[in-house]
C-alpha positions, 0 to 999 in steps of 0.5 A: 629917881628909882624906878621898878616893876614886877612880872610874874608867869606860871611855869607849872609843868603838866600832869604827866611831865617829867619831874624830880631829881630822878629818871622818867618820873612823872607828875601825878598831881598839882598841889600849887602852880610853879612861878617865875617872878621878876623885879626890874630896877632901874636908876639913871642909865643903870638897870637890873633884874632879880628873879626868882624861880620855883624850881630846885636848882639852876645851872650855868646853861639854864641861867644863860638861856634865862638871862639871854631872853629876859635881857632881849625882853627887858632891854638890859644887860645880860650881866645884870640879871640875877636869878635865884631858885627858891629850892623847892624839892617838888619840881622839875630839874632844870639841868639842860647839860646834865639831860643832853648827857644822858640822851644817847641813853634815851634817859630823860629827867626834863622835858624839852617842851617844859624847858621851852615853857619855862623860858617863855615864862621868862619872856612873860615875867620880864614883859609885864615888869617892863611895862609895870615900871613906876617910881619908887621908894625903898624900905628895909626891915628884918623880922625873926623867924621861929620854928622854921629852920635848924641846922642839918649837921648834928653833932651825936654823942659818938663824935659823928655827924647825924642828918636832919633832912627835910622830912622824916627826921627821927624823934632823936635828931629832932630833940636836939637844939636848932643849932646854927642858924640865920633865924632873920628874914631880911625884907626890901620893900618897894613902895609907890608914890602914893604910898602903896606896896608894889612888891617886896623881896624877902630873903631867908635860909632854909632847904624848901623840903617841907613838902618833898614829894617827888611826883607832885608839884607844890612851891613849898614853904617859900610859895606860901610865904610869898603868897601870905604877903602878897595877900595881906600887904598887896604887891608881888613878893619875891622869895629869895632863897639864902644860904641854906646848904646845912640849914633843913626844916626837918626839926619842924615837919612833923605833920602832913607835908601840905599842912607843914608847908603852909604852917612854915610858910605862914611863920616866915610870912608873919615875921616879914608882914610884922616888920613892914610896920617899922621898915625904915625908909632908905635914901638911894641916890644910885644903882650899884652892880658889881659882877665878878668871876673868880676861879674855884677848884672842882672837887671831882675826884675820878677821872673822866674815863672812870666817871664814863665807866660808872655811868655805864654801870649805873645805866645798866643797872637802872634798866635791869632794876627799874622795869617799868619806866613809866613808873619811874626809879630814882637813878640819882647816881645817874644824875650826880655822874652826868652833872660831873662829866658835864663839869669835867668836860667844861673844865678839864683842869678842875678850875671852874669860873663861879660868879659873884654879884653884889647890887647896892642900892643905898645901904641895902646891898644884895649878894649873889653867891653860887651853889648850896652855901653854908649858912656860916658864910651869910652869918660871917658877912653880916657880921662884917657889915653890921651897918648895911642891910645885907640881903645874902642869896645862895642857889644862883648857879649850883653847878658846884652843888654843896659848897660846905665850910672847910670844918665840915670836911673835917667832920666825920659823916653827913651828907653835904661833903659827900663826893656824889653831890659836893663838887667844891673843894675845901676852902672854896666857900671861905675864898667866895665869901672874901671875895664878896666881902671885898666887892662890897666896899668897891662902890664909889667913895662918897657911897661908902662914906655916906653908908658908914657915917 
């Protein structure tokens, strides 16, 4: 018998708290709360936790802290906890190691108190999830989402790449077709013994840059999508961000930020809600968890000495040009350099361990990939396993930042392959996709035969 429980906790920063991918940038307005949501699933002796966090990105240091407190609270193995960020850009940036790197210069983008508040939220959500455990059945459905996502990389007439960011896209770039996207929202529904919906997990791939106001807090379209599903169907809805490294809402953000966020969230929710009436029951006779680490090569093109020199120059420039630090200044070059210094300090040989995880519940298979993976990886996995109901998440550990497919490095221009925000060499995406594909059939033979029969 399968059991599941859901828990939610508030992790909204206060007015005046540090936020965004910048230095000394403070919250001026709160549009929506930010939340951490946890779904615990148990079958027999096996137990796992799937976690959704309203934040820009998560990194190995923060994931380790969250796993530690959730495992202690809920009573399960740390390596059986899988955490996904919704990737809303209107939120604090939870990279503790990069913040520690910058402390000698009194530079801050993350409040220590807020970081502890997020960990307390993880404990609170885990406590609620554990306390709500009850028998469940699983259902699965898919819906088609329209006019939310577009491929961010557009091939222009001269052969170079134009970038459709989350907001402010030119009419010329908006006129191009959507390009290669994954239009599906995949939904796993957990239904109680009385037929009531306890909760659900919905998986869709698109950057959460619809709101994208750096000093304002908003859960962006993923939060509005989850809220709508909860309001209309009941239960707790976790939004799980997919392989959206090259996927943007920029073609469809033509109104005000809040209007766009609500509108695009509604479109994702409508597709999920419409699919619920035809959701198929999934027979589950075991919870299968596979978590492995593989070596991925870091694309850090400078030496540690060069990075530190560049950081010193950027910091001097920042203090010279920023003036009143209470107002805030971008400092994004400083952030990028700090991230690379942290990685190179941890992996001097440039061989980084990346985690790939797979959870199997009958024909429902959750795949967790690191970094800002390109959508091609998710589409390829779905094509390889058409008999399975795949939920494919990226944005678990984003230490590599962008993970483009090999072909993207051969294109001229674009953003996702730049040295400052792509720490992954060509080929890493394909290696991780292949590893995930190989892990899926590693489940017991009787499970494989039942799925593919």
